[in-house]
Every structure is written in structure tokens, then in C-alpha cells.
DRENDO-1510 file (C-alpha; in Angstrom, 1 decimal, always signed):
<recs>
REC; n; res; u; v; w
REC; 1; UNK; +68.1; +131.2; +151.2 .
REC; 2; UNK; +65.9; +128.5; +149.5 .
REC; 3; UNK; +62.3; +127.8; +149.6 .
REC; 4; UNK; +60.5; +124.6; +150.9 .
REC; 5; UNK; +56.8; +123.9; +150.8 .
REC; 6; UNK; +55.2; +121.2; +152.9 .
REC; 7; UNK; +51.7; +120.1; +151.9 .
REC; 8; UNK; +49.5; +117.7; +153.7 .
REC; 9; UNK; +45.7; +117.5; +153.3 .
REC; 10; UNK; +44.5; +121.1; +153.2 .
REC; 11; UNK; +47.6; +122.4; +155.0 .
REC; 12; UNK; +50.2; +124.2; +152.9 .
REC; 13; UNK; +53.3; +125.7; +154.6 .
REC; 14; UNK; +55.8; +127.7; +152.5 .
REC; 15; UNK; +59.1; +128.0; +154.3 .
REC; 16; UNK; +62.1; +130.1; +153.6 .
REC; 17; UNK; +65.1; +128.0; +154.6 .
REC; 18; UNK; +68.3; +129.7; +155.9 .
REC; 19; UNK; +71.4; +128.0; +157.1 .
REC; 20; UNK; +70.4; +128.0; +160.8 .
REC; 21; UNK; +66.6; +128.5; +160.7 .
REC; 22; UNK; +63.4; +128.1; +158.8 .
REC; 23; UNK; +60.9; +130.9; +158.6 .
REC; 24; UNK; +57.2; +130.7; +158.0 .
REC; 25; UNK; +54.8; +133.6; +157.6 .
REC; 26; UNK; +51.2; +132.6; +158.6 .
REC; 27; UNK; +48.4; +135.0; +158.1 .
REC; 28; UNK; +46.3; +135.6; +161.2 .
REC; 29; UNK; +43.2; +134.7; +159.1 .
REC; 30; UNK; +44.6; +131.2; +158.9 .
REC; 31; UNK; +44.5; +130.8; +162.6 .
REC; 32; UNK; +42.0; +131.1; +165.4 .
REC; 33; UNK; +44.2; +133.0; +167.8 .
REC; 34; UNK; +42.4; +135.7; +169.7 .
REC; 35; UNK; +45.0; +136.5; +172.3 .
REC; 36; UNK; +48.8; +136.7; +171.5 .
REC; 37; UNK; +49.4; +135.0; +174.8 .
REC; 38; UNK; +48.1; +131.8; +173.3 .
REC; 39; UNK; +51.2; +131.7; +171.1 .
REC; 40; UNK; +53.3; +130.8; +174.2 .
REC; 41; UNK; +51.9; +127.3; +173.9 .
REC; 42; UNK; +54.1; +126.9; +170.8 .
REC; 43; UNK; +57.3; +128.4; +172.1 .
REC; 44; UNK; +57.0; +126.5; +175.3 .
REC; 45; UNK; +56.8; +123.0; +173.7 .
REC; 46; UNK; +59.2; +120.3; +174.8 .
REC; 47; UNK; +62.6; +120.8; +173.1 .
REC; 48; UNK; +63.3; +117.1; +173.4 .
REC; 49; UNK; +60.7; +116.5; +170.7 .
REC; 50; UNK; +60.2; +119.9; +169.0 .
REC; 51; UNK; +62.8; +122.3; +167.6 .
REC; 52; UNK; +63.2; +125.7; +169.3 .
REC; 53; UNK; +60.8; +128.3; +168.0 .
REC; 54; UNK; +60.3; +132.1; +168.1 .
REC; 55; UNK; +57.1; +133.9; +167.0 .
REC; 56; UNK; +56.9; +137.5; +166.0 .
REC; 57; UNK; +53.5; +139.1; +165.7 .
REC; 58; UNK; +52.8; +141.5; +162.8 .
REC; 59; UNK; +49.7; +143.5; +162.0 .
REC; 60; UNK; +48.1; +140.7; +160.0 .
REC; 61; UNK; +50.4; +137.7; +160.3 .
REC; 62; UNK; +52.7; +135.7; +162.6 .
REC; 63; UNK; +56.3; +135.0; +161.6 .
REC; 64; UNK; +57.6; +131.7; +162.9 .
REC; 65; UNK; +61.4; +131.2; +163.2 .
REC; 66; UNK; +62.3; +127.5; +163.7 .
REC; 67; UNK; +66.0; +127.2; +164.7 .
REC; 68; UNK; +67.5; +124.2; +163.1 .
REC; 69; UNK; +70.6; +122.3; +164.3 .
REC; 70; UNK; +72.7; +121.6; +161.1 .
REC; 71; UNK; +74.1; +118.5; +162.7 .
REC; 72; UNK; +70.6; +116.8; +162.8 .
REC; 73; UNK; +69.8; +114.3; +160.1 .
REC; 74; UNK; +67.1; +115.0; +157.5 .
REC; 75; UNK; +65.1; +112.6; +155.3 .
REC; 76; UNK; +67.9; +112.2; +152.8 .
REC; 77; UNK; +70.4; +111.3; +155.5 .
REC; 78; UNK; +68.3; +108.7; +157.3 .
REC; 79; UNK; +67.7; +106.8; +154.0 .
REC; 80; UNK; +71.3; +105.7; +154.1 .
REC; 81; UNK; +71.0; +104.1; +157.5 .
REC; 82; UNK; +71.2; +100.3; +158.0 .
REC; 83; UNK; +67.9; +98.6; +158.4 .
REC; 84; UNK; +68.3; +98.0; +162.2 .
REC; 85; UNK; +68.9; +101.8; +162.7 .
REC; 86; UNK; +65.9; +102.6; +160.5 .
REC; 87; UNK; +63.7; +100.4; +162.7 .
REC; 88; UNK; +65.1; +102.0; +165.8 .
REC; 89; UNK; +64.3; +105.4; +164.3 .
REC; 90; UNK; +60.7; +104.3; +163.6 .
REC; 91; UNK; +60.4; +103.0; +167.1 .
REC; 92; UNK; +61.5; +106.4; +168.5 .
REC; 93; UNK; +59.1; +108.1; +166.2 .
REC; 94; UNK; +56.2; +106.1; +167.5 .
REC; 95; UNK; +56.9; +107.5; +171.0 .
REC; 96; UNK; +55.6; +110.8; +169.8 .
REC; 97; UNK; +52.2; +109.4; +170.4 .
REC; 98; UNK; +52.6; +110.5; +174.0 .
REC; 99; UNK; +52.1; +114.1; +172.8 .
REC; 100; UNK; +48.7; +113.3; +171.2 .
REC; 101; UNK; +46.9; +114.2; +174.5 .
REC; 102; UNK; +48.6; +117.6; +174.8 .
REC; 103; UNK; +47.5; +120.9; +173.4 .
REC; 104; UNK; +50.3; +120.7; +170.8 .
REC; 105; UNK; +49.3; +119.3; +167.4 .
REC; 106; UNK; +51.8; +118.2; +164.7 .
REC; 107; UNK; +52.1; +115.8; +161.8 .
REC; 108; UNK; +54.6; +113.2; +160.6 .
REC; 109; UNK; +56.0; +114.2; +157.2 .
REC; 110; UNK; +59.6; +113.5; +155.9 .
REC; 111; UNK; +60.2; +117.3; +155.5 .
REC; 112; UNK; +58.8; +118.1; +158.9 .
REC; 113; UNK; +61.1; +115.8; +160.9 .
REC; 114; UNK; +64.8; +115.9; +161.9 .
REC; 115; UNK; +66.7; +113.3; +163.9 .
REC; 116; UNK; +69.7; +113.6; +166.3 .
REC; 117; UNK; +72.6; +111.2; +166.7 .
REC; 118; UNK; +70.4; +108.9; +168.9 .
REC; 119; UNK; +67.8; +108.9; +166.0 .
REC; 120; UNK; +65.3; +110.6; +168.3 .
REC; 121; UNK; +62.8; +112.7; +166.3 .
REC; 122; UNK; +62.4; +116.5; +166.5 .
REC; 123; UNK; +59.3; +118.0; +164.9 .
REC; 124; UNK; +59.8; +121.3; +163.1 .
REC; 125; UNK; +56.3; +122.8; +162.5 .
REC; 126; UNK; +53.5; +122.3; +165.1 .
REC; 127; UNK; +50.2; +123.9; +165.9 .
REC; 128; UNK; +47.9; +124.3; +168.8 .
REC; 129; UNK; +44.7; +122.4; +169.2 .
REC; 130; UNK; +41.7; +124.5; +167.9 .
REC; 131; UNK; +44.0; +127.6; +167.6 .
REC; 132; UNK; +46.8; +127.1; +165.1 .
REC; 133; UNK; +46.6; +124.5; +162.3 .
REC; 134; UNK; +46.6; +121.6; +162.3 .
REC; 135; UNK; +43.7; +122.0; +164.7 .
REC; 136; UNK; +43.4; +118.3; +165.5 .
REC; 137; UNK; +45.7; +115.2; +165.6 .
REC; 138; UNK; +43.9; +112.0; +166.5 .
REC; 139; UNK; +45.4; +108.6; +167.1 .
REC; 140; UNK; +44.2; +107.1; +163.8 .
REC; 141; UNK; +45.6; +109.9; +161.8 .
REC; 142; UNK; +48.9; +109.6; +163.6 .
REC; 143; UNK; +48.9; +105.8; +162.9 .
REC; 144; UNK; +48.3; +106.4; +159.2 .
REC; 145; UNK; +51.1; +108.9; +158.9 .
REC; 146; UNK; +53.5; +106.6; +160.9 .
REC; 147; UNK; +52.7; +103.7; +158.6 .
REC; 148; UNK; +53.3; +105.9; +155.5 .
REC; 149; UNK; +56.6; +107.1; +156.9 .
REC; 150; UNK; +57.7; +103.6; +157.9 .
REC; 151; UNK; +57.0; +102.0; +154.5 .
REC; 152; UNK; +58.5; +105.0; +152.6 .
REC; 153; UNK; +61.7; +104.7; +154.7 .
REC; 154; UNK; +62.1; +100.9; +154.2 .
REC; 155; UNK; +60.8; +100.7; +150.6 .
REC; 156; UNK; +62.3; +102.1; +147.4 .
REC; 157; UNK; +59.0; +101.6; +145.6 .
REC; 158; UNK; +56.8; +104.2; +147.3 .
REC; 159; UNK; +57.1; +107.8; +148.4 .
REC; 160; UNK; +55.4; +109.2; +151.5 .
REC; 161; UNK; +53.1; +111.3; +149.4 .
REC; 162; UNK; +52.0; +108.3; +147.2 .
REC; 163; UNK; +51.3; +106.2; +150.3 .
REC; 164; UNK; +49.4; +109.0; +152.1 .
REC; 165; UNK; +47.3; +109.7; +149.0 .
REC; 166; UNK; +46.0; +106.2; +148.6 .
REC; 167; UNK; +48.9; +103.8; +147.9 .
REC; 168; UNK; +49.0; +102.6; +151.5 .
REC; 169; UNK; +46.1; +100.3; +150.9 .
REC; 170; UNK; +48.0; +98.6; +148.1 .
REC; 171; UNK; +51.5; +98.4; +149.6 .
REC; 172; UNK; +51.7; +94.7; +150.3 .
REC; 173; UNK; +54.8; +93.6; +148.4 .
REC; 174; UNK; +56.9; +92.6; +151.4 .
REC; 175; UNK; +56.2; +90.9; +154.7 .
REC; 176; UNK; +56.9; +94.1; +156.6 .
REC; 177; UNK; +54.3; +96.0; +154.4 .
REC; 178; UNK; +51.7; +93.2; +154.9 .
REC; 179; UNK; +52.2; +93.3; +158.6 .
REC; 180; UNK; +52.0; +97.1; +158.7 .
REC; 181; UNK; +48.7; +96.9; +156.8 .
REC; 182; UNK; +47.3; +94.4; +159.4 .
REC; 183; UNK; +48.0; +96.6; +162.5 .
REC; 184; UNK; +44.8; +98.5; +163.3 .
REC; 185; UNK; +45.9; +100.2; +166.5 .
REC; 186; UNK; +48.8; +102.3; +167.4 .
REC; 187; UNK; +49.8; +100.1; +170.2 .
REC; 188; UNK; +49.9; +97.0; +168.0 .
REC; 189; UNK; +52.0; +98.8; +165.4 .
REC; 190; UNK; +54.4; +100.0; +168.0 .
REC; 191; UNK; +54.8; +96.5; +169.4 .
REC; 192; UNK; +55.4; +95.2; +165.9 .
REC; 193; UNK; +58.2; +97.8; +165.4 .
REC; 194; UNK; +59.7; +96.8; +168.7 .
REC; 195; UNK; +59.7; +93.1; +167.6 .
REC; 196; UNK; +61.2; +93.9; +164.2 .
REC; 197; UNK; +63.9; +96.0; +165.7 .
REC; 198; UNK; +65.0; +93.4; +168.2 .
REC; 199; UNK; +65.2; +90.7; +165.6 .
REC; 200; UNK; +67.1; +92.9; +163.2 .
REC; 201; UNK; +69.5; +94.0; +165.9 .
REC; 202; UNK; +70.3; +90.4; +166.8 .
REC; 203; UNK; +70.9; +89.6; +163.2 .
REC; 204; UNK; +73.2; +92.7; +162.8 .
REC; 205; UNK; +75.2; +91.7; +165.9 .
REC; 206; UNK; +75.8; +88.3; +164.5 .
REC; 207; UNK; +77.0; +89.5; +161.1 .
REC; 208; UNK; +78.6; +92.8; +161.8 .
REC; 209; UNK; +81.2; +94.1; +164.3 .
REC; 210; UNK; +81.8; +97.7; +165.3 .
REC; 211; UNK; +85.3; +99.2; +165.2 .
REC; 212; UNK; +86.5; +102.6; +166.2 .
REC; 213; UNK; +86.6; +104.9; +163.3 .
REC; 214; UNK; +90.4; +105.4; +163.5 .
REC; 215; UNK; +91.0; +101.6; +163.4 .
REC; 216; UNK; +88.5; +101.2; +160.6 .
REC; 217; UNK; +90.3; +103.9; +158.5 .
REC; 218; UNK; +93.6; +102.3; +159.2 .
REC; 219; UNK; +92.3; +98.9; +158.0 .
REC; 220; UNK; +90.9; +100.6; +155.0 .
REC; 221; UNK; +94.1; +102.3; +154.1 .
REC; 222; UNK; +96.1; +99.1; +154.6 .
REC; 223; UNK; +93.6; +97.1; +152.4 .
REC; 224; UNK; +93.9; +99.7; +149.6 .
REC; 225; UNK; +97.7; +99.7; +149.8 .
REC; 226; UNK; +97.7; +95.9; +149.7 .
REC; 227; UNK; +95.5; +95.9; +146.6 .
REC; 228; UNK; +97.7; +98.5; +144.9 .
REC; 229; UNK; +100.9; +96.5; +145.6 .
REC; 230; UNK; +99.3; +93.3; +144.5 .
REC; 231; UNK; +98.2; +94.9; +141.2 .
REC; 232; UNK; +101.7; +96.4; +140.6 .
REC; 233; UNK; +103.3; +93.0; +141.2 .
REC; 234; UNK; +100.8; +91.2; +139.1 .
REC; 235; UNK; +101.3; +93.4; +136.0 .
REC; 236; UNK; +104.9; +92.2; +135.3 .
REC; 237; UNK; +104.0; +88.6; +136.1 .
REC; 238; UNK; +101.0; +88.7; +133.7 .
REC; 239; UNK; +103.1; +90.4; +131.0 .
REC; 240; UNK; +105.9; +87.8; +131.4 .
REC; 241; UNK; +103.5; +84.8; +131.6 .
REC; 242; UNK; +101.1; +85.8; +128.9 .
REC; 243; UNK; +103.1; +87.9; +126.5 .
REC; 244; UNK; +106.9; +87.9; +126.9 .
REC; 245; UNK; +107.4; +84.2; +127.6 .
REC; 246; UNK; +105.3; +82.9; +124.7 .
REC; 247; UNK; +106.8; +85.6; +122.4 .
REC; 248; UNK; +110.4; +84.5; +123.1 .
REC; 249; UNK; +109.4; +80.8; +123.0 .
REC; 250; UNK; +107.9; +81.2; +119.5 .
REC; 251; UNK; +111.2; +82.8; +118.3 .
REC; 252; UNK; +113.3; +79.9; +119.8 .
REC; 253; UNK; +111.0; +77.4; +118.1 .
REC; 254; UNK; +111.3; +79.3; +114.8 .
REC; 255; UNK; +115.1; +79.2; +114.9 .
REC; 256; UNK; +115.0; +75.5; +115.6 .
REC; 257; UNK; +112.8; +75.0; +112.6 .
REC; 258; UNK; +115.2; +77.1; +110.5 .
REC; 259; UNK; +118.3; +75.1; +111.5 .
REC; 260; UNK; +116.4; +72.0; +110.6 .
REC; 261; UNK; +115.6; +73.5; +107.1 .
REC; 262; UNK; +111.9; +73.3; +107.9 .
REC; 263; UNK; +111.0; +76.7; +106.3 .
REC; 264; UNK; +107.3; +76.1; +106.4 .
REC; 265; UNK; +107.6; +75.5; +110.1 .
REC; 266; UNK; +109.4; +78.8; +110.5 .
REC; 267; UNK; +106.5; +80.6; +108.7 .
REC; 268; UNK; +103.8; +78.8; +110.7 .
REC; 269; UNK; +105.5; +79.4; +114.1 .
REC; 270; UNK; +105.9; +83.2; +113.5 .
REC; 271; UNK; +102.6; +83.6; +111.7 .
REC; 272; UNK; +100.9; +85.6; +114.5 .
REC; 273; UNK; +103.9; +87.9; +115.3 .
REC; 274; UNK; +104.2; +91.5; +114.2 .
REC; 275; UNK; +107.0; +91.6; +111.7 .
REC; 276; UNK; +108.1; +95.1; +112.7 .
REC; 277; UNK; +108.7; +94.0; +116.3 .
REC; 278; UNK; +110.8; +91.0; +115.6 .
REC; 279; UNK; +114.6; +91.1; +116.2 .
REC; 280; UNK; +116.6; +91.4; +113.1 .
REC; 281; UNK; +117.9; +87.8; +113.2 .
REC; 282; UNK; +114.3; +86.5; +113.3 .
REC; 283; UNK; +113.3; +88.9; +110.5 .
REC; 284; UNK; +116.2; +87.3; +108.5 .
REC; 285; UNK; +115.1; +83.7; +109.0 .
REC; 286; UNK; +111.5; +84.6; +108.3 .
REC; 287; UNK; +112.3; +86.5; +105.1 .
REC; 288; UNK; +114.6; +83.7; +104.0 .
REC; 289; UNK; +111.8; +81.1; +104.6 .
REC; 290; UNK; +109.3; +83.1; +102.6 .
REC; 291; UNK; +111.7; +83.5; +99.7 .
REC; 292; UNK; +112.4; +79.8; +99.7 .
REC; 293; UNK; +108.7; +79.2; +99.4 .
REC; 294; UNK; +108.2; +81.7; +96.6 .
REC; 295; UNK; +107.2; +80.2; +93.2 .
REC; 296; UNK; +110.0; +81.8; +91.1 .
REC; 297; UNK; +112.8; +80.5; +89.0 .
REC; 298; UNK; +115.9; +79.1; +90.7 .
REC; 299; UNK; +118.1; +81.8; +89.1 .
REC; 300; UNK; +115.9; +84.6; +90.5 .
REC; 301; UNK; +115.7; +82.9; +93.9 .
REC; 302; UNK; +119.5; +82.6; +94.0 .
REC; 303; UNK; +119.8; +86.4; +93.3 .
REC; 304; UNK; +117.5; +87.2; +96.1 .
REC; 305; UNK; +119.2; +84.7; +98.5 .
REC; 306; UNK; +122.5; +86.4; +97.9 .
REC; 307; UNK; +120.9; +89.7; +99.1 .
REC; 308; UNK; +119.2; +88.3; +102.2 .
REC; 309; UNK; +121.7; +88.2; +105.1 .
REC; 310; UNK; +122.0; +89.4; +108.6 .
REC; 311; UNK; +123.5; +92.6; +107.3 .
REC; 312; UNK; +120.6; +93.3; +104.9 .
REC; 313; UNK; +118.5; +96.4; +105.3 .
REC; 314; UNK; +115.6; +95.6; +107.6 .
REC; 315; UNK; +113.2; +97.2; +105.1 .
REC; 316; UNK; +114.4; +94.7; +102.5 .
REC; 317; UNK; +113.7; +91.8; +104.9 .
REC; 318; UNK; +110.3; +93.2; +105.8 .
REC; 319; UNK; +109.4; +93.5; +102.1 .
REC; 320; UNK; +109.7; +89.8; +101.6 .
REC; 321; UNK; +107.9; +89.0; +104.9 .
REC; 322; UNK; +104.9; +91.2; +104.0 .
REC; 323; UNK; +105.0; +89.8; +100.4 .
REC; 324; UNK; +105.0; +86.3; +101.7 .
REC; 325; UNK; +102.1; +87.0; +104.0 .
REC; 326; UNK; +100.1; +88.6; +101.2 .
REC; 327; UNK; +100.2; +92.0; +102.8 .
REC; 328; UNK; +101.0; +93.8; +99.5 .
REC; 329; UNK; +100.3; +97.3; +100.5 .
REC; 330; UNK; +103.0; +97.5; +103.3 .
REC; 331; UNK; +105.3; +95.5; +101.0 .
REC; 332; UNK; +104.9; +98.1; +98.3 .
REC; 333; UNK; +105.6; +100.8; +100.9 .
REC; 334; UNK; +108.9; +99.1; +101.7 .
REC; 335; UNK; +109.8; +98.7; +98.0 .
REC; 336; UNK; +109.1; +102.4; +97.3 .
REC; 337; UNK; +111.1; +103.4; +100.4 .
REC; 338; UNK; +114.1; +101.3; +99.1 .
REC; 339; UNK; +113.4; +102.9; +95.6 .
REC; 340; UNK; +113.9; +99.5; +94.0 .
REC; 341; UNK; +112.0; +99.2; +90.7 .
REC; 342; UNK; +112.4; +95.4; +90.6 .
REC; 343; UNK; +110.8; +95.0; +94.0 .
REC; 344; UNK; +108.0; +97.4; +93.0 .
REC; 345; UNK; +107.3; +95.6; +89.8 .
REC; 346; UNK; +107.3; +92.2; +91.5 .
REC; 347; UNK; +104.9; +93.6; +94.1 .
REC; 348; UNK; +102.6; +94.9; +91.3 .
REC; 349; UNK; +102.6; +91.5; +89.6 .
REC; 350; UNK; +101.6; +89.8; +92.9 .
REC; 351; UNK; +98.8; +92.3; +93.4 .
REC; 352; UNK; +97.5; +91.6; +89.8 .
REC; 353; UNK; +97.4; +87.9; +90.6 .
REC; 354; UNK; +95.6; +88.6; +93.9 .
REC; 355; UNK; +93.0; +90.8; +92.1 .
REC; 356; UNK; +92.4; +88.2; +89.4 .
REC; 357; UNK; +91.7; +85.5; +92.1 .
REC; 358; UNK; +89.7; +87.7; +94.5 .
REC; 359; UNK; +86.1; +86.2; +94.7 .
REC; 360; UNK; +85.0; +89.3; +96.5 .
REC; 361; UNK; +85.3; +91.5; +93.4 .
REC; 362; UNK; +82.7; +91.8; +90.7 .
REC; 363; UNK; +83.7; +91.4; +87.1 .
REC; 364; UNK; +83.9; +95.2; +86.4 .
REC; 365; UNK; +85.7; +95.9; +89.7 .
REC; 366; UNK; +88.3; +93.1; +88.9 .
REC; 367; UNK; +88.9; +94.4; +85.4 .
REC; 368; UNK; +89.3; +98.0; +86.6 .
REC; 369; UNK; +91.7; +97.1; +89.4 .
REC; 370; UNK; +93.8; +94.8; +87.1 .
REC; 371; UNK; +94.0; +97.5; +84.4 .
REC; 372; UNK; +95.1; +100.1; +86.9 .
REC; 373; UNK; +97.8; +97.8; +88.2 .
REC; 374; UNK; +98.9; +96.9; +84.7 .
REC; 375; UNK; +99.2; +100.6; +83.8 .
REC; 376; UNK; +101.4; +101.3; +86.8 .
REC; 377; UNK; +103.5; +98.2; +86.0 .
REC; 378; UNK; +103.9; +99.3; +82.4 .
REC; 379; UNK; +105.2; +102.7; +83.6 .
REC; 380; UNK; +108.0; +101.0; +85.5 .
REC; 381; UNK; +108.7; +98.7; +82.6 .
REC; 382; UNK; +109.1; +101.6; +80.2 .
REC; 383; UNK; +111.7; +103.2; +82.5 .
REC; 384; UNK; +113.9; +100.1; +82.3 .
REC; 385; UNK; +116.9; +99.9; +79.9 .
REC; 386; UNK; +116.0; +98.0; +76.7 .
REC; 387; UNK; +117.9; +94.9; +77.6 .
REC; 388; UNK; +116.3; +94.6; +81.0 .
REC; 389; UNK; +112.9; +95.4; +79.5 .
REC; 390; UNK; +113.2; +92.6; +77.0 .
REC; 391; UNK; +114.3; +90.2; +79.8 .
REC; 392; UNK; +111.4; +91.4; +82.1 .
REC; 393; UNK; +108.8; +90.9; +79.3 .
REC; 394; UNK; +110.1; +87.4; +78.6 .
REC; 395; UNK; +109.9; +86.4; +82.2 .
REC; 396; UNK; +106.5; +88.1; +82.7 .
REC; 397; UNK; +105.0; +85.8; +80.2 .
REC; 398; UNK; +105.9; +83.0; +82.6 .
REC; 399; UNK; +104.1; +85.0; +85.4 .
REC; 400; UNK; +107.4; +85.7; +87.2 .
REC; 401; UNK; +109.6; +88.7; +87.6 .
REC; 402; UNK; +113.2; +89.3; +88.5 .
REC; 403; UNK; +112.8; +90.5; +92.1 .
REC; 404; UNK; +116.5; +91.1; +92.8 .
REC; 405; UNK; +118.1; +94.1; +94.5 .
REC; 406; UNK; +119.9; +96.7; +92.3 .
REC; 407; UNK; +122.7; +96.9; +94.9 .
REC; 408; UNK; +125.8; +94.6; +94.7 .
REC; 409; UNK; +125.5; +91.3; +96.6 .
REC; 410; UNK; +126.5; +91.5; +100.2 .
REC; 411; UNK; +130.0; +90.3; +101.1 .
REC; 412; UNK; +128.6; +87.8; +103.6 .
REC; 413; UNK; +127.5; +84.6; +101.8 .
REC; 414; UNK; +124.5; +82.4; +102.8 .
REC; 415; UNK; +126.8; +79.8; +104.3 .
REC; 416; UNK; +128.4; +82.5; +106.6 .
REC; 417; UNK; +124.9; +83.7; +107.6 .
REC; 418; UNK; +123.8; +80.2; +108.6 .
REC; 419; UNK; +127.0; +79.7; +110.5 .
REC; 420; UNK; +126.4; +82.9; +112.4 .
REC; 421; UNK; +122.9; +81.7; +113.4 .
REC; 422; UNK; +124.2; +78.3; +114.5 .
REC; 423; UNK; +126.7; +80.0; +116.8 .
</recs>
């Protein structure tokens, strides 16, 4: 059970709402009923326009039970109707004017009206003229309530309460609202609604077509299935066209540059590729190209070249790729993984050079970073045998190091590697 209160002018109606009925307790002091037989005027109202009603008399009050069909549409439901259906609903609502001459009184309020499948209105609460409130219902009041209901239904700017309490005079934003404002009689307003409905209905018939629900649902399922299949087919095409094909083409171009001994071309072609994802043969030609471009002595370069083959450890190849790209942190990770002091020291020297030439560092930051790197480098130098330490110190003065691999040279020579690639 929930509670609902409808308020209009001086009338306040607190309902208790159940699944199949609304109940209202109205004190006898709020009515002018002298004879209980007068209540029959309420229960005998036309069920084509008013919901069924039972009244129980208590000592000091009347309890009204309004029986509600759950299939009927409330205010929230009719707001989702198409415009032509909303106009048809308003036209049907205007026909309640025929009850203005009866003893039954009522009022038009979004919470006091329900609509059937034909969009015909059914009034919930009603009174009896001069006996049960509302005591009167004149044509001009009906016209005002109908105008407020119409604009509230077709406009998202105003609510019924705002319009009824004064905003109706200022609601002139649309042509419909301006025309509503100009209609001074109920008959003129009803004729205008009829004209609007006919025009909107013709427009709807030109632009929309009705289908049986089963056929519509079938079309909907087929459309959704078609979209899903299209997306599934598009994904591999997009991947192949935008990712896979350019990726393989760049590798082919890089190998052509390598065979032409254009090592800078190899580096440029593969510049945007993730080194970790490259095939081993491509890692090899890229590492070889970077080493060829390194500014080190010919003897050191020859030592490294002897260790770069198709059979080299991939981490060794990646070290030289990262080093050549200036990505010294991942390069150092690879060197430490290989546990190669020569590679580590060479990486530290490159980092020192980078720190010295970094314009983004302040003087104190540059000095601190260079000192830390030098201390780490010295620790590795101190661990070298005396002969290698003297040799390293000599070469360090020329800003180079011996970046060889401690392991014996691979059996496969550079000439054999190139022959393999050409094949």
C-alpha cells in the first residue's frame, strides 16, 4: 500500500493506493450530505467515463473505494505516446464536457485520470453538485484544466501544477501553446484539437507504417543479428587492414633495407614497432643496424658483431635495440638479466652522457645524477681483473667502453648470418 495526495484549489484528497483499488476517507463534515441515499448518485455514474466506486458509511465519515483496472494507462504511461496519439487522447478528454450538465462533478488532474487502450478517459474521484466536493464544475474551469493538461502533456517545460497556478498565461513558447492561449471557449478549443489531430495523423500515416508485433519483433531480431555478424566480420578485416598488413609490410621493408646495407633505413622503418613483439630475425637486423651506427672503436664493434647472430640470446639483441633507441632503463634490465658487467658498464656510460646533455635537469640535479651513476660504474670497474680494469680506464678516457659479451663468439659468422637472411 502506498499513499497519494491530489490537491487542487482548496480540495485535498489523501488516497491509500492498493494494487486493485484506491481508498479515500472523507469526513461527513467535508460534505453536505443529509441523506445516505444521495450517495447513490456517485455509485451510479457512467462507467464509460468514471471508474467503478463503492461507498461505505461510517459514524462520522464516508469511505470511498475506487476500483482500478491495472491495465489502464496513467500519467507516466501516456507521456510516452506519439504526438498523434496524445492529441487523440486530448480530443477524447474534451468529450467529458458532456457531463458538465449532470449532477456529477469532477476535475481534470493528471493523477485523477486513467486511460484505456482506446485512449478514452476514466475519472477516478468525482463529487455531486452541492453535496460532495467539488460542489461546482463550470465550463470555464473545465476549459482551464483542459488547457493545463494539454500543454503539460505536449510540453516538457511545464508541469500541470505550474500551469494551473499561474504559468498558463505565460506558456507561449510553441505555436500549439499560443493557439491554446487564444481559444476562449470550450467549443473553439475542442475544434482546434480536432484540427491538430487530423493534421498530425495524416503526417504520421505518411512517415510511419504499422506492422504486426510479431513481424516487428522478427525484423528487430534479424536487424540485431545482421549488425552482430557485420561487426564480427569487420573486426578481422580492420585488424588485417590497419594493424597486421602495415606491421608485416614494415618488416619486409626493413629486411630490404638491411640487404641493401642501408642500416639507417632499417632503424627508421622499424622505429615505431615494439621491439619485444618483433620476430627474432627482425630483432637481429635491427640490433645489427644499431650497433653499426654506434660511435665506438672498430675493434669493439667487431667484437660485438661476432656475438650478434640469428642464434644470439634475444635479450642480448634487445639490449642493443633499447640502447640504440635511448631507452636505457630497459637496456640495463636486459644487461643485468644477462649478468654481463661489460654491457652494464656500457649502459651506465651512456646514461652518464645522457644526463650531462639533458637540458631538463638543473645544475644540481645533473651533478647528483652523474655522481650516482659514476659511483655505480666505479663499483663494477673495481670488480674487474686488474688487466681489464686498466684497459677499461684507458678506453673510458676516450668516452667509449668495451661492450662485448663474456661468452665465446658464436660459431656462426656474420657472413653465414647474412646468407641465411638472403635465403
